[in-house]
N, C-alpha and C positions, 0 to 999 in steps of 0.2 A: 637130769641133773638141775640141766641148763636150766630149763621151763617150768624149773622147782625155787625160781631168786625167789626174793622182792621187790616188792616196786619197787619202785625208787620214789613215787609221785611226792609223801607224807612224808620224807626228812624233806624233799627239797623244799617242798609248803611251810612247814614248821620255818628249819637253817633260814630259808633263803627271806622271810617275815624279820623273823629273827638280826638275818643281815639287812633288808631293808632298813628294822630300827635303828641299827650301830646311827648308817649313818645320812639317815634323815637329823638323830640327835649331836649331829655334831653339826649338821645345819640347822640348827636351832640353833646353839645353846653361842656355833661363834654373829649367830648374830642376833642373838641378846645381848652376849660382849662387844659386840658391834666391831667386828677383825676380822678382817675377809679369810684369815690362815694363822695360822699356831704351827709347829712343830711338834707341843706339848698333843695336842689334839691329832697331829696325823699318825703318830706312833702309834697315840690309843685303838685309834682308830684304827691302824694295819694292824695291832697287837690283838685286839678283839676279833677281826675281820681272820682273819686268821684258828682265829680261836671255836670260834667258826665254825667256819670245812674245816678241824681236828675230829672236834665230835658230831658233827654230822659224818661222815665217810664214815668217825668209827659201830657208831649209833649204824650208817647199812654192816657195816659189818657184824655188829654183835645180830641182826637182823638178818642176815645168809651164814649159818655154823659159827661164823669165829671164819669165818670167809674171808678173804679181795683183794677181787683183782688189782687191776690198777684200772684196766678198763672199767672196774662194777667201780670202780673207787674215783674214776672221770666222772661217768656219769650222774652220778651222787653229784658228784663238784658243783659242774655244768646247772645242772638241775637246781641246785641255790645261786650258784649264780645269774643263773635267770629270772632266779623268782625276783632275786633281792633287788637284779640290777634292775626290770621294769617295774617290782613295787617305789626304788629307789629316783629312778626316770622323770615315773609319775610324778609320786610327790614335788622334783626339781623344778620340774612343768606350771605343778600351783605354785610355789616360793619365788622364784622368779617372774610371774606373770604379777599372781596378785600380791604375795606381802614386800616384798624385795625387790618389785623393778626398774628402779634408781639405780641396781650392779649391773645386768647386762647395757645399761646406757651409760653407764658409766665406761663398761670394759670399752664399749663404741669408739669413747670420745676419747677416749688413750690409745685407742691403733689409729683411732686417725689422728688422734694427733707425733705420734710418735712419724706413720708414714708419713705429717709435712712435712718433719723436722727429718727423717731418710734423704724425701726426695722432693725437698720445695719445689721444683720446677715443671713435677707431675702436671697433665693435661688433659683431655678429654678423650678417650680411651680409652687410655692406659689408667687415669683417673675413676671411671664412668670402674671398672671392671675394679678393682683394688678398692670402691665402696662396693659397686655390691659382697664384692668376698667379708668381705666389713658385715658383712649386711647378712648377711648370713650364717656368720663363725659366732655373730655374739645373738644369736636370736634362741630364743626359750630349747625352740625341734632341735639344734644346732646343738644345746649343751645338752639335753634330755640326752639325747642319741653317744651323744659323746662315756655320756654315764652309762651306759647298759655296755656298748661295749668294755670299754674300761672296767667295769667289771666285769663278765666274757672272760678281758682276758685273761686278769690277775686269777680269777676266777683258774680257768686253763693253772697258769704257771702254778698252783697254792696246789691243788688240785692233785697233778701232774707232782708232787713230793713228797703229799701228806701220803696222801694212795701207793706209793716211793713207798714210802717206809712203814706204812701197816703191811704192806703186798701179805696175806697167807695162800698158799695152797694147797691143796687138800692133800 
C-alpha cells in the first residue's frame, strides 16, 4: 500500500497557489489602502491560510482512501507552504522593487535613525558593520527570503496540528 499513495504535487500546486493569492491580495490591499499593516488584515489572512492548509491536507486524505498519517499530512502541508512561499516571495520581490520601492528605503531610514538614537557615538568599523547589516535586512532579497522561510515555518506548525487532528490509520 505504501507505493499506492497519491502524489502530493497536484495538492501542493493547487493549494500553494491559493495560499500565494491570499498573501498577494493582502499585500495589494494594504498597498491600495496606503497602510503598512492592520490587525484585521492579519487575522483574516491567518484564518484563510489555516483554512487553505486544512482543505489541502483534507483533499490529500480523500485521495488516499480517507487515510492520513501525520507524515503524509506534513508532506502535503509543506508542499503547499513551499509553493505558496515561493510565489509570494517572488511577488514581494517584484512589489518592493518596482511597485513600492520607497517602502524598503523608508524602513532602512527608520532603522538608521533608531540605531543612531540608541548609539549616537557609533563610529568607524562598528558603524560600517551596522550599516552593512541594515543594508542586508532592508533588501528585497532578504524580505523575500524571510517570507519564504516564514511560510515554511508557519506551514510546518499548522500542518502538524491539522495532520494530528485529521490523522486516520488503517
